[in-house]
Backbone as CSV, one residue per row, in Angstrom:
resi,resn,N_x,N_y,N_z,CA_x,CA_y,CA_z,C_x,C_y,C_z
1,MET,116.590,43.994,101.458,115.566,43.805,100.881,115.265,45.536,100.555
2,ALA,114.247,45.796,99.189,113.236,47.073,98.909,111.946,47.148,98.900
3,ARG,111.737,48.041,99.515,110.175,48.211,99.135,110.132,49.608,98.432
4,ASN,109.183,49.889,97.522,108.550,51.236,97.036,109.833,51.901,96.500
5,GLY,111.026,50.703,96.104,112.310,51.672,95.596,113.444,52.088,96.926
6,ARG,112.929,51.686,97.724,113.628,52.427,99.019,114.115,50.923,99.595
7,ARG,115.535,51.038,100.337,116.100,49.798,101.153,114.807,50.252,102.603
8,ASP,114.831,48.985,102.754,114.160,48.249,104.210,115.777,48.350,105.543
9,LEU,115.164,49.536,106.035,116.709,49.941,107.011,116.330,48.768,108.355
10,ARG,115.459,48.518,108.393,115.133,47.353,109.930,116.120,46.664,110.294
11,VAL,116.480,46.724,111.503,117.421,45.827,111.804,117.162,44.708,112.201
12,ARG,118.165,43.548,112.066,117.123,42.138,111.678,118.635,41.502,112.541
13,VAL,117.864,40.952,113.668,118.824,39.985,114.651,118.908,38.498,114.261
14,LYS,120.296,38.126,113.982,120.472,36.756,113.745,119.913,35.660,114.850
15,SER,119.531,34.777,114.219,119.268,33.075,115.301,120.406,32.455,116.063
16,THR,120.302,32.118,117.049,121.158,31.211,117.134,120.734,30.661,118.351
17,LYS,121.343,29.055,118.835,121.237,28.164,119.559,120.914,29.280,121.240
18,ALA,121.918,29.811,121.371,121.399,30.336,122.293,120.815,31.374,123.074
19,ARG,120.096,31.738,121.654,118.648,33.045,121.605,117.756,32.332,121.232
20,THR,116.658,32.392,122.091,115.427,32.056,122.102,114.702,33.299,121.008
21,VAL,113.517,32.675,120.908,112.692,33.262,119.698,112.326,34.592,120.628
22,SER,111.866,34.799,121.776,111.115,35.687,122.511,112.429,37.007,122.792
23,SER,113.291,36.171,123.339,114.739,37.113,122.971,114.750,37.560,121.773
24,LYS,115.021,37.031,120.704,115.678,37.637,119.191,114.575,38.723,119.101
25,ARG,112.925,38.437,119.298,112.104,39.476,119.055,112.728,41.024,119.912
26,TRP,112.636,40.682,121.217,112.989,41.683,122.264,114.000,42.891,121.748
27,LEU,115.523,41.848,121.486,116.120,42.812,120.836,116.202,43.390,119.805
28,GLU,115.201,42.899,118.775,114.948,43.493,117.738,114.320,44.621,117.610
29,ARG,113.204,44.291,118.542,112.636,45.815,118.852,112.838,46.978,119.682
30,GLN,113.918,46.494,120.540,114.838,47.583,121.153,115.890,48.598,120.000
31,LEU,116.222,47.742,118.794,117.033,48.088,118.134,116.687,48.763,117.295
32,ASN,115.372,48.710,116.906,114.286,49.666,116.203,113.209,50.310,116.379
33,ASP,113.815,50.567,117.883,112.582,51.475,119.057,113.544,52.677,118.315
34,PRO,112.764,54.133,118.205,113.402,55.250,118.344,113.228,56.186,119.458
35,TYR,112.351,55.432,120.360,112.301,55.841,122.117,113.722,55.429,122.768
36,VAL,114.168,54.542,121.857,115.309,53.736,122.855,116.301,54.137,122.384
37,ALA,116.317,54.738,121.306,117.341,55.340,120.567,117.423,56.911,121.141
38,SER,116.763,57.593,121.638,116.433,59.118,121.877,116.599,59.066,123.355
39,ALA,116.179,57.345,123.974,116.590,58.192,125.340,118.253,57.768,125.493
40,LYS,118.790,56.907,124.675,120.397,56.795,124.976,121.141,58.387,124.604
41,ARG,120.215,58.806,123.067,120.939,60.170,122.943,121.031,61.135,124.231
42,GLU,119.760,61.033,124.418,119.898,62.068,125.451,120.110,62.234,126.662
43,GLY,120.774,60.972,127.217,120.949,60.504,128.473,119.954,59.591,129.416
44,PHE,118.813,59.654,129.161,118.012,59.118,129.963,118.220,57.230,130.045
45,ARG,117.588,57.184,131.283,118.694,55.565,131.098,117.007,54.591,131.079
46,SER,115.537,55.068,130.341,115.053,54.354,129.406,114.263,54.968,128.625
47,ARG,113.412,53.985,128.150,112.441,55.026,127.050,111.354,55.258,127.466
48,ALA,111.161,54.801,128.743,109.651,55.160,129.178,109.737,56.585,129.788
49,VAL,110.680,57.379,129.693,110.450,58.715,130.381,109.853,59.404,129.399
50,TYR,109.427,59.111,128.014,108.962,59.853,127.529,107.587,59.783,127.565
51,LYS,107.477,58.354,127.906,105.483,58.475,128.521,105.054,59.350,129.586
52,LEU,106.417,59.464,130.260,105.650,60.692,131.364,105.827,62.065,130.838
53,ALA,106.899,62.250,129.910,106.555,63.706,129.905,105.777,63.903,128.818
54,GLU,105.168,63.194,127.853,103.868,63.045,127.135,102.867,63.641,128.097
55,ILE,102.409,63.147,129.195,101.663,63.281,129.880,101.489,64.510,130.200
56,ASP,102.935,64.949,131.165,103.302,65.862,132.229,102.905,66.842,130.687
57,ASP,103.367,67.266,129.896,103.432,68.079,128.544,101.856,68.700,128.462
58,LYS,101.081,67.407,128.702,99.503,67.922,128.668,99.069,68.300,129.670
59,HIS,99.558,67.795,130.718,98.586,68.259,132.102,99.164,68.547,133.389
60,ARG,100.476,68.764,133.176,101.122,69.936,133.559,101.405,70.098,135.682
61,PHE,101.623,68.730,135.826,101.502,68.390,137.161,102.982,68.151,138.144
62,LEU,103.769,68.412,137.080,105.295,68.362,137.867,105.946,69.983,137.446
63,LYS,105.427,70.413,138.109,105.342,72.081,138.721,107.139,72.496,139.503
64,ALA,107.306,73.484,138.933,108.764,73.910,139.825,108.374,73.593,141.315
65,GLY,109.278,73.446,142.188,109.288,73.517,143.583,108.684,72.430,143.887
66,ALA,107.961,71.457,143.256,107.455,70.135,143.852,107.719,69.151,144.017
67,ARG,107.001,68.538,145.429,107.853,67.394,145.866,107.331,66.376,145.388
68,VAL,108.066,65.127,144.995,107.784,64.153,143.930,108.253,62.547,144.732
69,VAL,107.243,61.490,144.456,107.576,60.473,144.622,107.901,59.588,143.464
70,ASP,108.583,58.789,143.365,108.528,58.343,142.328,108.724,56.528,142.649
71,LEU,107.346,55.752,142.874,107.700,54.428,143.571,108.068,53.124,142.570
72,GLY,108.694,52.313,142.696,109.190,51.611,141.832,110.379,51.992,140.754
73,ALA,110.997,53.277,141.068,111.697,53.887,140.246,113.084,53.197,139.493
74,ALA,113.233,52.312,139.161,114.466,51.632,138.745,113.790,50.915,137.493
75,PRO,115.102,51.920,136.528,116.161,52.530,136.274,116.465,53.845,136.522
76,GLY,115.049,54.386,137.184,115.398,55.840,137.256,115.024,57.090,136.287
77,GLY,114.535,56.464,135.090,114.134,57.395,134.020,112.721,58.290,134.442
78,TRP,112.443,57.798,135.307,111.122,58.467,135.844,111.515,60.062,137.014
79,SER,112.144,59.208,137.437,113.202,60.486,138.635,114.007,61.089,138.015
80,GLN,114.878,60.793,136.353,115.774,61.723,136.231,114.767,62.845,135.538
81,LEU,113.427,63.047,134.855,112.413,63.731,134.256,112.077,64.791,135.492
82,ALA,111.412,63.892,135.974,110.993,64.795,137.401,111.761,65.833,138.256
83,ALA,112.937,65.285,138.480,114.253,65.872,138.827,114.512,67.297,138.195
84,LYS,114.276,67.181,137.250,114.530,68.394,135.724,113.574,69.206,135.948
85,ARG,112.374,69.029,135.878,111.202,69.633,135.680,110.762,70.448,137.074
86,VAL,110.671,69.798,138.429,110.795,70.388,139.071,111.747,71.438,140.207
87,GLY,113.045,71.309,139.159,113.854,71.761,139.714,114.837,71.069,140.569
88,ALA,114.750,70.181,141.085,115.456,69.255,142.367,116.841,69.480,142.115
89,PRO,118.013,69.444,143.050,116.906,69.636,144.844,117.124,70.920,145.417
90,GLN,117.317,72.430,144.218,117.532,73.399,144.592,116.495,73.865,145.086
91,LYS,114.947,73.470,143.388,113.562,74.077,144.606,112.883,72.785,144.805
92,GLY,112.439,71.778,144.213,111.685,70.604,144.316,112.489,69.873,145.008
93,ARG,111.683,68.627,145.018,112.670,67.251,145.729,112.089,65.844,145.149
94,VAL,112.678,65.359,144.822,112.486,64.024,144.557,112.867,63.180,145.265
95,VAL,111.459,61.635,145.444,112.348,60.652,146.145,111.991,59.346,145.338
96,ALA,113.191,58.674,145.175,112.785,57.201,144.278,113.019,56.345,145.131
97,VAL,112.054,55.570,144.968,111.780,53.914,146.215,111.941,52.804,145.389
98,ASP,112.536,51.928,145.982,112.583,50.652,144.736,113.233,49.806,145.946
99,ILE,112.719,48.421,145.853,113.777,47.155,146.330,114.653,46.738,146.030
100,LEU,114.975,47.406,144.641,115.856,46.865,144.180,117.686,48.226,144.275
101,ASP,118.399,47.755,143.977,119.781,48.472,144.038,119.241,49.667,142.680
102,MET,119.221,50.568,142.766,119.838,51.812,141.680,120.802,52.649,142.067
103,GLU,121.777,53.042,140.749,122.135,53.784,140.871,122.156,55.457,141.060
104,PRO,123.183,56.028,141.919,122.504,57.584,141.538,122.147,58.341,140.867
105,VAL,121.014,58.996,141.133,120.785,60.121,140.080,120.603,61.627,140.640
106,PRO,121.249,61.907,139.741,121.690,63.532,140.312,120.137,64.418,140.351
107,GLY,120.100,64.907,141.620,119.111,65.674,142.283,118.479,64.949,143.218
108,VAL,118.329,64.185,143.059,117.050,62.648,143.462,117.925,61.614,144.864
109,ASP,116.795,61.717,145.859,117.369,60.482,146.973,116.543,59.395,146.253
110,VAL,117.714,58.560,146.638,116.863,57.215,146.327,116.907,56.588,147.861
111,LEU,115.831,55.624,147.541,115.572,55.313,149.008,115.661,53.598,148.353
112,ARG,116.155,52.843,148.923,115.784,51.304,148.969,115.194,50.695,150.142
113,LEU,114.445,50.498,149.915,113.197,50.021,150.940,111.681,49.754,149.714
114,ASP,110.852,49.030,150.588,109.685,48.355,149.898,108.457,49.529,150.827
115,PHE,108.309,49.829,149.582,107.163,51.530,150.246,105.870,50.753,150.977
116,LEU,105.511,49.633,151.142,104.654,48.947,151.374,105.124,48.802,153.202
117,GLY,106.494,48.838,153.186,107.120,47.986,154.980,106.407,49.769,155.943
118,SER,106.047,48.936,157.378,105.243,49.858,158.078,106.152,51.279,158.237
119,ASP,107.246,51.147,157.941,107.916,52.899,158.530,108.570,53.437,157.543
120,ALA,107.658,52.940,155.907,108.292,53.270,154.947,107.524,54.948,154.815
121,ARG,106.535,54.852,154.830,105.793,56.157,154.518,106.495,57.365,155.465
122,GLU,106.339,57.229,156.828,107.452,58.447,157.483,109.031,58.224,156.948
123,LYS,109.934,57.557,155.878,110.823,57.314,155.769,110.970,58.479,154.719
124,ILE,109.869,58.178,153.999,110.243,58.881,152.464,109.665,60.302,152.729
125,LYS,108.405,60.664,153.881,108.527,61.981,154.063,109.304,62.711,154.371
126,ALA,110.442,62.092,155.611,111.570,62.814,156.126,112.109,62.989,154.874
127,ALA,112.338,61.949,153.884,113.560,62.396,152.682,112.756,63.470,151.987
128,LEU,111.598,63.740,151.747,110.960,64.811,150.925,110.526,66.245,151.697
129,GLY,110.391,66.065,153.143,110.256,67.316,153.913,109.450,68.129,153.839
130,GLY,108.313,66.813,154.182,106.794,67.609,154.250,106.189,66.358,152.944
131,PRO,105.100,66.318,153.080,104.021,65.482,151.722,104.310,66.023,150.619
132,ALA,103.867,64.861,149.993,104.017,64.725,148.285,102.818,65.939,147.597
133,ASP,103.719,66.360,146.710,102.815,66.924,145.641,102.566,65.815,144.038
134,VAL,102.927,64.993,144.080,103.232,64.019,143.509,103.616,62.897,143.599
135,VAL,103.116,61.638,143.032,103.009,60.449,143.569,103.276,59.544,141.863
136,LEU,104.072,59.099,141.483,104.748,58.553,140.467,104.558,56.705,140.656
137,SER,103.656,56.333,139.798,104.042,54.601,139.669,104.238,54.174,138.388
138,ASP,105.165,53.449,138.116,105.459,52.605,136.896,105.283,51.355,137.119
139,MET,105.227,51.100,137.742,105.354,49.899,138.375,104.085,48.670,137.663
140,ALA,104.953,47.538,137.311,104.213,46.513,136.737,104.502,44.986,137.663
141,ALA,103.688,44.124,137.679,104.279,42.412,138.195,105.135,42.015,137.041
142,ASN,105.615,41.201,137.576,106.376,40.813,136.724,105.279,39.396,135.960
143,THR,105.931,39.055,134.851,104.505,38.588,133.931,104.738,37.313,134.148
144,THR,103.791,36.464,134.251,103.586,35.115,134.356,102.954,34.697,133.138
145,GLY,102.580,34.957,131.625,101.767,34.727,130.800,100.631,34.196,130.734
146,HIS,99.997,34.631,131.858,98.800,34.119,132.402,98.267,35.513,132.051
147,ARG,97.403,35.875,131.281,96.762,37.640,131.641,96.065,37.792,132.074
148,LYS,95.036,36.687,132.686,94.956,37.466,134.041,94.916,37.222,134.914
149,THR,96.369,36.893,135.218,97.004,36.714,136.468,97.415,37.933,136.521
150,ASP,98.428,38.399,135.017,99.084,39.448,135.151,98.776,40.949,134.881
151,HIS,97.013,40.895,135.117,95.983,41.872,135.191,95.703,42.168,136.638
152,LEU,95.735,40.752,137.226,95.210,41.073,138.448,96.875,41.708,139.629
153,ARG,97.777,41.583,139.207,98.822,41.288,139.787,99.463,42.914,139.671
154,THR,99.176,43.588,138.676,99.613,44.847,138.631,98.376,45.783,138.934
155,MET,97.495,45.516,138.616,96.449,46.244,139.706,96.676,45.873,141.064
156,ALA,96.716,44.970,141.462,97.091,45.296,142.725,98.137,46.401,143.487
157,LEU,99.223,46.309,142.432,100.152,47.018,142.717,99.653,48.733,142.163
158,ALA,98.978,48.851,141.757,98.393,50.100,141.462,97.145,50.900,142.759
159,GLU,97.066,49.426,142.853,95.843,50.186,144.194,96.515,50.123,145.226
160,ALA,97.855,49.325,145.789,99.016,49.404,146.577,99.261,51.553,146.411
161,ALA,99.403,51.316,145.352,100.260,52.655,145.392,98.981,53.845,145.306
162,ALA,98.129,53.811,145.249,96.846,54.344,145.153,96.603,54.951,146.919
163,ASP,96.870,53.467,147.704,96.519,53.687,149.414,97.523,54.710,149.542
164,PHE,99.382,54.762,149.187,100.218,55.113,149.680,100.059,56.635,149.201
165,ALA,99.661,56.963,148.355,99.229,58.159,147.663,98.314,58.997,148.587
166,GLY,97.054,58.419,149.009,96.043,59.192,149.929,96.883,59.349,151.630
167,ASP,97.860,58.449,151.479,98.529,58.862,152.953,99.525,59.799,152.834
168,VAL,100.036,60.200,151.662,101.293,60.881,151.562,101.190,62.308,150.699
169,LEU,99.764,62.452,150.158,99.541,63.507,149.401,99.270,65.034,149.940
170,ALA,99.514,66.172,149.562,99.423,67.412,150.135,97.872,67.806,149.739
171,PRO,97.376,68.543,149.850,95.872,69.062,149.294,95.963,69.234,147.523
172,GLY,95.578,69.054,146.328,95.347,69.388,144.898,96.733,68.492,144.562
173,GLY,97.500,67.453,145.119,98.587,66.786,144.657,97.833,65.585,143.844
174,ALA,98.850,65.123,143.194,98.298,64.459,141.585,98.914,63.029,141.909
175,PHE,98.292,61.518,141.447,99.160,60.528,141.475,98.791,59.915,139.801
176,LEU,99.756,59.306,139.695,99.882,58.360,138.047,100.394,57.211,138.233
177,ALA,99.345,56.228,137.944,99.907,55.087,137.953,99.658,54.259,136.596
178,LYS,100.694,53.246,136.158,100.398,52.453,135.265,99.114,51.353,136.129
179,VAL,98.228,51.202,134.374,96.986,50.209,134.679,96.776,49.401,133.477
180,LEU,96.166,48.051,133.124,96.600,47.032,132.002,94.967,47.378,131.795
181,GLN,95.148,47.224,130.521,93.579,47.488,130.017,92.906,46.204,130.088
182,GLY,91.618,46.209,130.241,90.660,44.858,131.200,90.022,45.333,132.083
183,GLY,90.005,46.857,132.206,88.953,47.383,133.378,90.271,47.471,134.570
184,THR,89.850,48.799,134.873,90.792,49.053,135.973,89.728,48.945,136.930
185,GLU,90.078,48.198,138.167,88.784,47.703,139.072,88.282,48.976,140.069
186,ALA,87.027,48.678,139.472,85.898,49.761,140.513,85.798,50.272,141.537
187,SER,86.051,49.605,142.453,86.531,49.946,143.802,87.676,51.093,143.877
188,LEU,88.916,50.974,142.871,89.300,51.853,142.914,89.192,52.905,142.276
189,LEU,88.270,53.037,140.944,87.877,54.522,140.052,87.178,54.735,141.097
190,THR,86.295,54.333,142.050,85.233,55.214,142.723,86.357,55.618,144.063
191,ARG,87.494,55.282,144.632,88.231,55.498,145.619,88.653,56.806,144.818
192,LEU,89.531,56.705,144.018,89.868,57.791,143.365,89.034,59.134,142.851
193,LYS,87.662,58.610,142.156,87.203,59.772,141.985,86.372,60.527,143.316
194,ARG,86.584,60.264,144.338,86.041,60.534,145.863,86.664,61.499,146.297
195,ASP,88.029,60.875,145.933,89.307,61.538,146.955,90.059,62.617,145.801
196,PHE,89.853,62.619,144.360,90.671,64.084,143.647,89.648,64.528,142.496
197,ALA,89.891,65.372,142.073,89.098,66.068,141.685,88.972,65.887,140.061
198,ALA,89.807,65.349,139.547,89.632,64.793,138.347,90.570,63.628,137.953
199,VAL,89.787,62.313,137.711,90.708,61.195,137.402,90.315,60.475,135.640
200,ARG,91.516,60.655,135.583,91.290,60.143,133.305,92.589,59.009,133.179
201,HIS,92.004,58.157,132.247,92.859,57.412,131.714,93.636,58.219,130.297
202,VAL,94.916,57.901,130.240,95.550,58.227,129.035,96.496,56.990,128.977
203,LYS,97.121,57.149,127.034,97.534,56.239,126.829,98.651,57.513,125.845
204,PRO,99.868,57.250,126.382,100.758,58.318,125.623,101.184,57.587,124.082
205,THR,101.635,58.235,123.465,102.165,57.435,122.144,103.665,56.870,122.136
206,ALA,103.963,57.222,123.354,105.610,56.211,123.725,104.808,54.788,123.776
207,SER,103.882,54.815,124.414,103.703,53.263,125.004,103.753,52.700,123.598
208,ARG,103.894,51.227,123.392,103.934,50.413,122.110,102.116,50.115,122.292
209,ALA,102.026,50.393,120.714,100.886,49.906,120.083,100.129,48.434,120.708
210,GLU,101.296,47.518,120.481,100.851,46.208,120.990,100.523,45.836,122.544
211,SER,101.097,46.787,123.532,101.101,46.866,124.827,99.635,47.167,125.375
212,SER,99.130,46.153,126.282,98.162,46.808,127.063,98.022,47.337,128.356
213,GLU,99.436,48.455,128.213,99.152,48.956,129.302,98.473,50.722,129.028
214,LEU,97.889,50.975,130.090,97.615,52.788,129.990,97.686,53.194,131.751
215,TYR,98.063,54.923,131.558,98.020,55.189,132.740,96.807,55.845,133.229
216,LEU,97.053,55.791,135.096,95.491,56.720,135.515,96.213,57.619,136.282
217,LEU,95.386,58.455,135.460,96.146,60.508,136.177,95.038,60.645,137.001
218,ALA,95.380,61.307,137.994,94.306,61.434,139.288,95.139,63.077,139.796
219,THR,94.189,64.189,139.804,94.967,65.532,140.128,93.588,66.432,140.815
220,GLY,94.383,66.743,141.493,93.247,67.701,142.598,93.154,66.647,143.668
221,PHE,93.694,66.229,144.570,93.466,65.403,145.869,93.230,66.209,147.303
222,ARG,91.528,65.870,147.016,91.421,66.456,147.953,91.471,65.781,149.342
223,ALA,92.155,66.193,150.252,92.443,65.841,151.934,91.514,65.690,152.525
224,SER,91.417,63.868,153.232,90.419,64.099,154.131,90.843,64.820,155.832
225,PRO,90.150,65.563,156.555,89.992,66.266,157.405,90.964,65.575,158.129
226,GLY,91.998,65.910,159.037,92.549,65.285,160.329,93.696,64.838,159.477
């Protein structure tokens, strides 16, 4: 089909009995997404890497030599970029944590465990070789189709990640986590504003326009005495 004298090059997916409408839309979106194409071309495991890249390009928290924890890391795109930017493993360290199996990532220590487990924090600190400089979380709860429920479940993950960050970050450290539009919980914002020098919401251009996701970036961690 031509529009304004130019051919429409958008990829269309044929409907089949075995393919639902939602899966057809998802496949079309993937095939026509320039970030998906770029990730494949550049060897990254997911398009999400460009969200982290854009945020770090602006705020510069992935510094050479830093120790980084990537929570809910699978499939590993954020860990790939973090390792590149901090110089792991020669200079910095990156520990990727997930309850799912994950293929090895060059320069990254991959731990299969639940970061909420009783001994998880000590294992992660041991893998890092000290306190973290950055805690990343691109986690989102599996969707139920009920918007309020999905929002609450994803926010619960963000709060758990913030709790974890408060225990493992070094003074001056940074915390980046996915949240959803609809209001970051007041208690979480209050705590982060107390514990960090600066807290802001960011939405990178790599986030799909129709997505309700935002990222909460907190920098300048103020470690509690003791």
